[in-house]
N, C-alpha and C positions, 0 to 999 in steps of 0.2 A: 496577815502573815502567819503561817503556821509555825509551831514550835520547831518542827523539823527543820523548816527552811531556815529558820533564825539561827538554829545550832549549826546547820551546814554552813551557811553564810559566815558565821563566826569563826568557823574553823578554819575556812579558807583564808580569812584575814589574818588569823593567828599565824598560819603556816607562812603567809607573805611576809609579816612582819619579823618573823624569826630568820627568814631568808635575807632581808635587808640587813639585819643585826649582824648575822654570823658571816654571811658570804659577801655582802657588800660593805660592811663595815660602816653602816649609816650611823650619823651622829644621833645622840638621844633626842635632841629637838626634832630632828627630821622624823624620827620614829614616831613622837608624840604627834607633831602635825598631821603625818600620814594616818595614823590611827583615828584621830578626830575627824579628819576629811571623809575617810571611808564609813565611819559610824554615821555620820550625818546623813549620807545618801542612804544607808542601809535602814535608818530609823523612819524613812518616809513611808506613809501609809500604802503607796502604790508599790512599793518595793515587794517583788515575788521571788528573788533570788538573783545571785549574780549572773547564771546562765541564761535566765529569762529576760534580763535587761536588754533594751534595744537603743540604738542610736537616738530614737525619738525620746525615749525616756531621759536620757542624758541632755537632749536639748530642751525638754521641759525643765529639767533640773537647773540648767544653766539660767533658763529664763527666770525661774524662782529667786535664785541668788543675786540677779540683776535687779529684779524687782524690790528685793529687801535692801537695795543700795549698798551691797557689799562692795568693797573696794576691789578693782579689777585685779591687783596683785593677790588679794585673798582668793578670789575667784580660780585664778590661775593656779594657785597653791592647792586647792581642793581638787582641780582636775589633773594636776601633776601627780598627785596620789593615785587618782583612778586610773590614769593612763599606765603608770608604772605597775598597778595592781593587775590590770588586763593583760599586760605583756608577760607577767609572771603566770597568770592562769593560762594563757596560749602555750607559753614555753614549758611550764611544769605540770599543770593540771588538766591538760588534754582538751582545753576549749578550742572549739574550731574556729571562733569568730571573736575578733575585738571590735566591738560596737562604737567604741570611742574613736576609731580611724576615720569615722565619717564626720564627727563633730568638730565645727571651727569654733575657736575660742575668740572673744574680743581682744583687740590690741591692748597691750600694756601702756598705761599712761607714762611717760617719761618726764615725770616731775623731777627737776633738778635738786638734789640733796642740799640741805642747809649746811652752810661752812661758817665756822667761827673765825672772826679776824684775829689778827695777831695780838692785838690789845685785849680781846675777850680771852684768848688762851692764856696769856699773862696774868690776868685778873683772876681766872679759875686756878691756875697753879698756886697762886699766893693765898687763896682763900682758907685752906686748912689751918694756917699759921694765924689767921684772924678771926677765926669763929670760936667762940669760947666752948670748951668741952663740957658735957654733962657731967654731973656727978659721979654716975655710974661708969663712965668711959674710962679706961686705962690711960695712963699719962702718955703712952705711946700712939695714940690713936691718930693724932694730927700727923707724926711722921709716916704712918701706914697710909693714911689717906693722900697725902703728898706723892708718896711712891706710886700709888695706884694710879693717879691723875697723871703723873709724868710718864709712866710707863705706857699708858693707854694712848697718849698723844705721840710719844716717842716712836712707838712700834706699830701702830695702826692695828691693834688687836681688835678681835670681836670679844664681846663681854664674856662668853662662854669660854673663850681661850684663856682670858686673863684669871678667871676663876679656878681654871684646872692647872695654873703653873704651881710647880713645886720650886723648892730652894735649888734643887740640882738643874732646874730649867735655865737658870741664869749663869753664863760663863763671863766672869768679871774680866778675865784676863783677855780674852777674844772680843769683849764687848758685844756679845751676841745673845740671843735667846732662842732656845728650842721651844717650838710651838706645835701642838697636836691641834690641827685645824678640822674643818669638815670632812667627814668620810675618813677620819682619823688619820689623815694625811700629815707628815711632819714637814715643817719648814724652819729654816733657821733665819732669823731677821736681826739686824744691828739694834743696838739700845744705845741711845745718846748719853752723853756724860752727866747731864742734869738728873736723867732717870736713874743711872747706875748709882750716883752719889745718894740720891734719894733712898733708894733700895737699901744700900748699906747702912744708912742712919737709922732706917726703920728696924732693920733686922738687929742692929745693935741694941737699940731702945727697948725692943720687944723680946730680945734674946731668943730669935728664931734662928735656929742652927740646921734643922732639916724638916722634912715633910712639906705641907702645904706652905706656899710662900706667903700669901694673905691670910690672915686669921682673924676671927672674931675676939670679942672680949672673953669668951669661953674657951679661946685657944683652939677652936675648930675651924676647918677651912671655909671662908666665906662663900656664900651663895651668890648667883648672879643677881638675885633679888636685894641681897645685902649691899652689894657694890653699887648697884643702881639706886638704892636708897641714900647712900653716901654721896653719890654724885647729885642727885637732885638737890641736896642741902647746899652744896657748894656753887651750884648753878644760880640758884635763888640769891646767894650771898653776892656772887660776881655780877648780877643784874643781867644775866643771860636769859632769853625768852624761855618760857616754861615748856615749849614744844621741842627744845633741845633733848638729846637723850645721848646715852653712851656711844651709839653709833655715829653720832655728829663729829666726836672726836676723831673717829676712823675716816669720816668723810673729810675732815678738815686736814688731817694726815696726808692723805692722797693728793688733795687738791694743792696743799702747799708745797708738796714734793714737785708736782707737775709745773706750779708757778716758777719755781727755782731752776728749772729745766732738766728735771729727772726724765727719763724716757718712758714711755708707756709699759713697756714690757717689764722693766725693773719694778715699777709700781705694782703691775699684776702679781709678780712673784712675792713682793713683800706683803700684799694683801692677802695672798692665798687664794686668789681666783683661779677657778679652773679654765675659764674662758676669759679671752681678751676683750670680748665684746661687753662683758659685764664691768670691766674697769673703764671702757671708753666713755662712760657717762660722765667721768670727772674731767675729760677733755671739754665737754661742753659747759661745765662750772667754770673752768678755766677761762674759755672764750667769752663767757658772759662777764666774768670779772674783768678781762682785758678790755671789753667794749665799754663798760661803765668807767673803767680808769680814763680810756681814750676820751669819752664824752665829756668827763670832767675836767680833764687837763688839756686837750688839744684846742688850739685858739680857733681852727675852723672845723670843729667836729659838728 
């Protein structure tokens, strides 16, 4: 690939990412994922430019990813970036053909998300008060970590949403939380009494009056990596499988609501899902849980 092709291809990608950021209000994580996906295709030896790439090139690329045993969800993420990019090229850059229109992708595996039980949730919430603090940790660390876990489960947040919260995001009087989700869309979600109580206790002990809600020992906004590190420690203490993740609290939040009779549309709004079909996987989890309960309890199951 010539330096000219390389520069021209990079310029097109740059304009596309700027379009996503400014005109589409794409989340930072989306921009990073799309940039990585486009770069991976562009760095292939066979790449001769975006305008020269054909449907066969993308079929070969798809085969390469599948042979590399890449998860289908990851493959589809790569191609979501490519499809969106070519729609931009046709609409804004004068390309006449979108070669990806002819490429069929493998169906996504519908693995049921892992859901924590009520006893596991309780053990996790109790963990910060039971795990000794390191010598370097401020005295308010346990209160902060309890507030993080309680709020995660109480409101079904994504980890990026939790990290981006400010003190002003929490309305104690209306018991709600203002969240900026994917695509920078705002939603308001309820907060349970235990989470509000934990937040108030943490803010009092850490003297957090304004700015970022959750802070590190350096009193800077906690990163998603920092929050995940905190959670891993307590998952281990609570004896919860190591393949659990912050997102599992979100799964548990949704499934427990549906188990208790919440309607699917309400859960969709609370989770901030753009499409109801994304939320519907939780109905499969609930059916599976009901089936297990039936099999275990019914005398003629």
